[in-house]
C-alpha positions in Angstrom: -66.3 75.6 -74.2 -62.8 75.7 -75.8 -62.4 76.6 -79.5 -62.0 73.6 -81.8 -58.6 73.5 -83.5 -57.7 71.5 -86.6 -55.1 68.8 -86.0 -52.4 70.2 -88.4 -51.6 73.3 -90.4 -53.2 73.7 -93.8 -51.0 72.4 -96.7 -51.3 75.7 -98.6 -50.3 77.9 -95.6 -47.0 79.7 -95.7 -44.3 78.4 -93.4 -44.4 81.5 -91.1 -48.2 81.2 -90.5 -48.8 79.1 -87.4 -52.0 77.3 -86.6 -53.8 79.3 -83.9 -54.8 77.6 -80.7 -57.6 80.2 -80.5 -58.9 81.9 -83.7 -60.3 84.7 -81.5 -56.9 85.6 -80.0 -55.2 89.0 -80.7 -51.5 89.3 -81.0 -50.6 92.4 -79.0 -47.8 93.6 -81.4 -50.3 94.0 -84.2 -52.9 96.2 -82.5 -53.2 99.5 -80.7 -52.7 99.1 -76.9 -56.4 99.8 -76.2 -57.9 97.2 -78.6 -59.4 94.1 -76.9 -62.3 91.8 -77.1 -65.4 92.4 -74.9 -67.2 89.8 -72.9 -69.4 88.9 -75.9 -66.3 88.6 -78.2 -66.8 91.9 -80.0 -63.7 93.8 -80.8 -63.5 97.2 -78.9 -61.1 100.1 -79.1 -60.9 102.5 -76.1 -64.1 100.9 -74.9 -66.1 101.4 -78.2 -67.4 98.4 -80.0 -66.9 97.8 -83.7 -70.6 97.1 -84.3 -71.5 100.6 -83.1 -68.6 102.1 -85.2 -69.9 100.3 -88.3 -73.5 101.4 -87.7 -72.6 105.0 -87.2 -69.8 105.5 -89.8 -70.2 102.6 -92.2 -67.6 100.3 -93.7 -64.9 100.1 -94.9 -63.7 102.3 -92.0 -60.2 103.2 -90.7 -60.4 103.0 -86.9 -57.6 104.9 -85.1 -56.7 105.0 -81.4 -55.8 108.5 -80.5 -54.2 107.4 -77.2 -52.1 104.8 -78.9 -50.8 107.4 -81.5 -49.9 109.7 -78.7 -48.2 106.9 -76.7 -46.1 105.8 -79.7 -45.1 109.4 -80.6 -44.1 110.1 -77.0 -42.2 106.8 -76.7 -40.1 107.6 -79.8 -39.4 111.2 -78.7 -38.4 110.1 -75.2 -36.3 107.2 -76.3 -34.2 109.1 -78.8 -33.9 112.1 -76.5 -32.6 109.9 -73.7 -30.2 107.9 -75.8 -28.6 110.9 -77.5 -28.6 113.1 -74.4 -26.4 110.4 -72.9 -23.8 111.0 -75.6 -24.0 114.8 -75.3 -26.4 115.9 -78.0 -30.1 116.4 -78.7 -32.5 114.4 -81.0 -35.5 115.5 -82.9 -38.3 113.3 -84.1 -40.0 114.3 -87.3 -43.2 112.5 -87.9 -43.3 111.4 -91.6 -46.6 112.8 -92.7 -46.6 110.7 -95.9 -47.6 107.7 -93.9 -50.9 109.3 -92.9 -51.7 113.0 -92.5 -54.7 115.0 -91.4 -55.1 118.1 -89.2 -56.0 116.1 -86.1 -52.9 113.9 -86.4 -50.7 117.0 -86.9 -52.2 118.5 -83.7 -51.5 115.3 -81.8 -47.9 115.1 -83.1 -47.3 118.7 -82.2 -48.7 118.3 -78.7 -46.5 115.3 -78.1 -43.4 117.2 -79.0 -42.8 115.9 -82.5 -41.9 117.8 -85.6 -43.4 117.2 -89.0 -41.7 115.9 -92.2 -43.6 116.9 -95.4 -43.0 116.2 -99.1 -45.4 118.4 -101.0 -47.2 121.7 -100.9 -50.4 119.9 -99.8 -48.7 118.3 -96.8 -47.2 121.6 -95.8 -50.7 123.1 -95.9 -52.2 120.3 -93.8 -49.3 120.8 -91.3 -49.9 124.6 -91.1 -53.7 124.1 -90.8 -53.1 121.5 -88.0 -51.1 124.0 -86.0 -47.5 122.8 -86.5 -45.2 125.8 -86.4 -43.1 126.3 -89.5 -39.9 126.0 -87.6 -40.9 122.5 -86.6 -41.5 121.3 -90.2 -39.2 120.1 -93.0 -39.7 119.5 -96.7 -38.5 116.5 -98.6 -39.0 115.3 -102.2 -37.0 114.5 -105.3 -38.6 117.0 -107.6 -39.8 120.0 -105.6 -41.4 122.7 -107.7 -40.6 126.4 -107.5 -44.0 126.9 -105.8 -43.3 124.3 -103.2 -39.9 125.7 -102.4 -41.4 129.2 -102.1 -44.1 127.9 -99.8 -41.5 126.3 -97.6 -39.6 129.6 -97.3 -42.8 131.6 -96.7 -43.9 129.1 -94.0 -40.4 129.4 -92.4 -39.6 125.7 -92.5 -36.6 124.6 -90.5 -35.1 122.6 -93.4 -35.4 121.9 -97.1 -33.8 118.5 -97.8 -32.3 118.9 -101.3 -32.1 115.9 -103.5 -29.8 116.9 -106.5 -27.5 119.6 -107.7 -30.2 121.0 -109.9 -32.6 121.2 -107.0 -30.0 122.9 -104.9 -29.6 125.5 -107.5 -33.3 126.0 -107.7 -33.6 126.4 -103.9 -30.8 129.0 -104.1 -32.5 130.8 -106.9 -35.9 131.0 -105.1 -34.3 132.1 -101.8 -32.3 134.8 -103.7 -35.5 136.1 -105.3 -37.1 136.5 -101.9 -34.0 138.0 -100.3 -33.7 135.2 -97.7 -31.4 132.4 -96.7 -32.8 128.9 -97.1 -31.8 126.3 -94.5 -30.9 123.1 -96.4 -29.8 119.6 -95.8 -28.4 117.3 -98.4 -30.0 113.9 -99.0 -27.1 111.4 -99.7 -27.0 107.9 -101.1 -24.8 106.0 -98.7 -25.0 102.8 -100.7 -26.7 100.8 -98.0 -29.1 98.2 -99.4 -31.9 97.7 -96.8 -33.3 94.2 -96.4 -36.8 95.1 -97.5 -38.9 95.2 -100.7 -37.1 96.8 -103.7 -39.8 99.4 -104.1 -39.2 100.8 -100.5 -35.4 100.4 -100.5 -34.1 103.9 -101.1 -30.4 104.3 -100.3 -28.6 102.3 -103.0 -27.2 103.9 -106.1 -29.7 102.8 -108.8 -32.8 104.8 -107.7 -34.2 108.3 -107.9 -33.4 109.7 -104.5 -30.3 111.5 -103.3 -26.8 112.6 -104.2 -24.2 110.0 -104.9 -21.3 109.7 -102.6 -19.2 107.9 -105.2 -16.8 109.9 -107.3 -16.9 109.0 -111.1 -13.7 108.0 -112.7 -11.5 111.0 -113.2 -13.5 113.2 -110.9 -11.9 114.7 -107.9 -15.0 114.7 -105.7 -18.4 113.0 -105.7 -21.7 114.7 -106.5 -22.4 114.9 -102.7 -19.1 116.6 -102.0 -19.8 119.1 -104.9 -23.3 119.9 -103.5 -21.9 120.5 -100.1 -19.2 122.8 -101.4 -21.7 124.8 -103.4 -24.2 125.1 -100.5 -21.4 126.2 -98.1 -20.2 128.9 -100.6 -23.7 130.3 -101.3 -24.9 133.5 -99.5 -28.5 132.4 -99.9 -28.1 128.8 -98.5 -27.4 127.7 -95.0 -26.0 124.2 -95.0 -27.2 122.4 -91.8 -26.0 118.9 -92.5 -26.8 115.7 -94.3 -29.6 113.2 -94.5 -30.2 109.6 -95.7 -33.1 107.3 -95.7 -32.3 103.6 -96.2 -35.8 102.3 -96.8 -39.0 101.2 -95.0 -40.2 98.3 -92.9 -36.7 97.5 -91.6 -36.2 95.5 -88.4 -32.5 95.1 -87.9 -30.5 98.3 -86.9 -27.5 97.3 -89.0 -28.6 99.4 -92.0 -29.1 102.5 -89.8 -25.7 101.9 -88.2 -23.8 101.7 -91.5 -25.7 104.8 -92.7 -24.7 106.8 -89.7 -21.0 105.7 -90.1 -20.9 106.7 -93.8 -22.6 110.1 -93.2 -20.4 111.0 -90.2 -17.4 110.1 -92.3 -18.7 112.5 -94.9 -19.1 115.2 -92.2 -15.5 114.6 -91.2 -14.3 115.0 -94.8 -16.3 118.2 -95.1 -14.7 119.6 -92.0 -11.2 118.7 -93.2 -11.9 120.5 -96.6 -13.8 123.5 -95.4 -12.7 123.9 -91.8 -16.4 123.8 -90.6 -18.3 121.2 -88.7 -21.9 120.9 -89.9 -24.3 120.8 -86.9 -27.0 118.3 -88.0 -27.4 114.7 -89.1 -30.7 113.1 -90.1 -30.8 109.3 -90.1 -34.2 109.0 -91.7 -36.9 106.6 -90.8 -38.1 103.2 -91.9 -38.5 101.3 -88.6 -40.7 98.2 -89.1 -43.9 97.2 -87.3 -45.7 93.9 -86.8 -48.1 93.2 -89.6 -48.1 89.4 -88.9 -46.6 86.9 -86.5 -43.5 86.8 -88.8 -42.6 90.4 -87.9 -40.5 91.2 -84.8 -40.1 95.0 -84.3 -37.5 96.4 -82.0 -38.4 98.7 -79.1 -37.8 102.4 -79.7 -35.2 102.6 -76.9 -33.2 99.7 -78.4 -33.2 101.4 -81.8 -32.1 104.7 -80.3 -29.3 103.2 -78.2 -28.0 101.3 -81.2 -27.8 104.4 -83.3 -26.4 106.5 -80.5 -23.6 103.9 -79.9 -22.4 104.1 -83.5 -22.6 107.9 -83.6 -20.6 108.2 -80.5 -18.0 105.7 -81.7 -17.5 107.3 -85.1 -17.4 110.8 -83.8 -14.8 109.9 -81.3 -12.7 108.2 -84.0 -12.9 111.3 -86.2 -12.5 113.8 -83.4 -15.9 115.2 -84.6 -18.3 117.0 -82.4 -21.5 114.9 -82.1 -24.1 116.6 -84.3 -27.7 117.1 -83.4 -29.6 114.1 -84.6 -33.0 113.7 -86.2 -35.1 110.8 -87.3 -38.3 110.5 -89.4 -40.6 107.6 -88.2 -44.0 107.4 -89.8 -45.2 103.8 -90.0 -43.6 103.1 -86.6 -45.8 105.7 -85.0 -49.1 105.5 -86.9 -49.1 102.0 -88.4 -50.3 99.9 -85.5 -52.7 102.6 -84.1 -55.2 101.8 -86.8 -57.2 98.8 -88.1 -59.6 98.7 -91.1 -63.1 97.5 -90.4 -64.8 95.6 -93.3 -68.1 93.8 -93.8 -67.8 90.3 -95.2 -69.8 89.5 -98.3 -69.4 86.6 -100.7 -67.6 83.6 -99.3 -66.5 80.7 -101.5 -64.2 77.7 -101.2 -61.8 77.0 -104.1 -59.9 73.8 -104.6 -56.3 74.5 -105.2 -53.8 72.1 -106.7 -50.3 73.2 -106.0 -47.1 71.2 -106.4 -48.9 67.9 -105.9 -50.9 69.3 -103.0 -54.7 69.6 -103.3 -56.7 71.5 -100.7 -59.5 74.0 -100.2 -58.7 77.7 -99.8 -61.5 79.9 -98.6 -62.0 83.3 -100.2 -63.8 85.9 -98.1 -64.7 89.0 -100.0 -65.1 92.3 -98.2 -66.6 95.7 -99.2 -63.2 97.4 -99.8 -59.9 96.1 -101.2 -57.0 97.6 -103.2 -58.7 101.0 -103.3 -58.2 101.4 -99.5 -55.1 99.2 -99.2 -52.9 98.8 -102.3 -49.8 97.7 -100.3 -50.3 93.9 -101.0 -50.4 94.7 -104.7 -47.6 97.2 -104.6 -45.2 95.5 -102.2 -46.4 91.9 -101.7 -47.3 93.1 -98.2 -48.7 90.6 -95.7 -51.5 91.4 -93.3 -53.5 89.6 -90.7 -57.3 89.7 -90.0 -59.7 88.6 -87.3 -63.4 88.1 -87.0 -64.4 91.4 -85.1 -68.1 91.5 -84.5 -68.3 88.3 -82.5 -66.2 85.4 -81.2 -66.4 81.9 -82.6 -65.8 78.4 -81.3 -65.1 77.0 -84.8 -61.6 75.9 -85.9 -59.5 78.3 -87.9 -59.7 77.7 -91.7 -57.1 79.0 -94.1 -58.6 82.0 -95.8 -57.8 84.7 -98.2 -59.4 88.1 -97.6 -60.1 89.7 -101.0 -61.6 93.0 -102.2 -64.5 93.7 -104.6 -62.4 95.2 -107.4 -62.1 93.9 -110.9 -58.6 92.5 -110.4 -57.5 89.0 -109.5 -54.6 90.7 -107.5 -57.1 92.5 -105.3 -56.0 90.8 -102.1 -56.1 92.4 -98.7 -54.8 89.4 -96.7 -53.1 86.6 -98.5 -53.2 83.9 -95.8 -54.9 83.9 -92.4 -56.8 81.4 -90.3 -60.3 82.7 -89.8 -63.0 80.8 -88.0 -64.8 78.3 -90.3 -68.2 79.9 -89.5 -67.4 83.4 -90.9 -70.4 84.4 -92.9 -71.8 87.3 -94.9 -72.5 90.3 -92.7 -69.7 89.6 -90.2 -67.3 92.4 -89.5 -63.6 91.7 -90.1 -60.7 93.8 -88.8 -57.3 94.1 -90.5 -54.7 95.5 -88.1 -51.7 97.7 -88.9 -53.4 99.8 -91.6 -52.5 103.2 -90.2 -49.6 103.8 -92.6 -49.7 104.0 -96.4 -53.3 102.7 -96.7 -55.6 105.7 -96.5 -52.7 107.8 -97.8 -52.4 105.6 -101.0 -56.2 105.1 -101.4 -57.9 105.6 -104.7 -61.3 105.7 -106.4 -60.7 102.6 -108.5 -64.0 101.3 -109.8 -65.4 104.6 -108.5 -65.5 103.5 -104.9 -65.6 106.3 -102.4 -62.6 106.5 -100.1 -63.3 105.4 -96.5 -63.7 107.6 -93.5 -61.2 107.7 -90.6 -62.6 107.6 -87.1 -60.6 108.4 -84.1 -61.5 106.8 -80.8 -60.5 108.1 -77.3 -61.9 107.8 -73.8 -64.9 105.8 -74.9 -66.0 108.2 -77.7 -65.5 108.0 -81.5 -65.5 110.9 -83.9 -64.7 111.3 -87.6 -61.4 113.0 -88.3 -61.7 112.4 -92.1 -65.2 112.0 -93.5 -66.1 109.4 -96.1 -66.2 110.5 -99.7 -69.7 110.8 -101.2 -70.8 110.0 -104.7 -71.2 113.8 -105.2 -67.5 114.1 -104.4 -66.7 111.5 -107.1 -68.6 113.6 -109.7 -67.6 117.0 -108.5 -64.6 117.2 -110.9 -66.3 115.6 -113.8 -67.0 118.5 -116.2 -69.3 116.5 -118.5 
């Protein structure tokens, strides 16, 4: 029996959301490669069904495919190594730990040949506990403490990406106190405005990150040129090169290409002034993934070849030796490896009158929400969802998946066609939640933060346990 489909799209649906021919179908771009439906319609990952996962570990639950994480890590490493080897240099992939980090993920990344990008003392500690060698780790951040800088030096990190003149001076001071030389890169603001949400666009002038490449009126050199000169002259700093990060969830390579061109031009200016070619260039991360059908991510090899082409062209024009390249993908590696499993609760239909249109919108409440996925609230992020515990022959009904928090903005999925017979007790799965969901999770309304289960070869295990109510009270001193 074929699923019943309504005759036309819902009048309240956004333009990008198409009416599904089959509400049970999975769009491959949104899911880990080993997620599929079983014969009875139940969603499985690496052969493990979601009903068993919910019974063993509870909901909400982050469900991660270990094999898919490894595949995406390996794909990025091989793609960028190949593309840049073809133009005579090497490329390093630093997994951006801020997207999602635990010791198991660190171990997988290390075993697949990735390095680790951290931005706090805690992330460095997780990296060390997970077995990542210090020489394969880097430290970011716009306000590093003295203790964090000291830890980076003690761990033997390969780079400290400095964000301001004041921070450069602090790194120099801490290195001098220890009698060591700190390897540093300079984070620059190339003035490239990424086509993404303002809160995750990070390379234009009016924001907190980086050293300006624009000289003020009357100044001979920019802040970035001054920082490079100071680092080059210091006996306790080793200037490796420069870095930029244009933003997150970016699909077109244009921003990365413009960034590469501006940073390479800077390296050429540094060579002309100081007679030295800096050996490294970090192009950051921010590659987008598919959260909904509106998203069309590029293949890793396409991204790599686009960047390599502009690096080769600009270096040739400037008679500059092609530097060693590094990138910092986080979301692009971990985002689609994971889905969040929820149990549906209250379901209600609400009549909406909007611009002369009147229609019913279904609200499906789940047992989590903005405490385990704040991205829709923070960034207006869109997600998708499917009925996971079974299949359905009912037509898709425009639905809004909401959480259980005391906020009207507590929305997990703004618009999705779910089968009309979704009921309390059903399991729903929201794909693409591997990045910046667990990492940004909170205890709002005193909910415990979810567990993370990794699935591989037909077996599931916890890699991060669920918080308990005892955990919630453990820091309350009465």
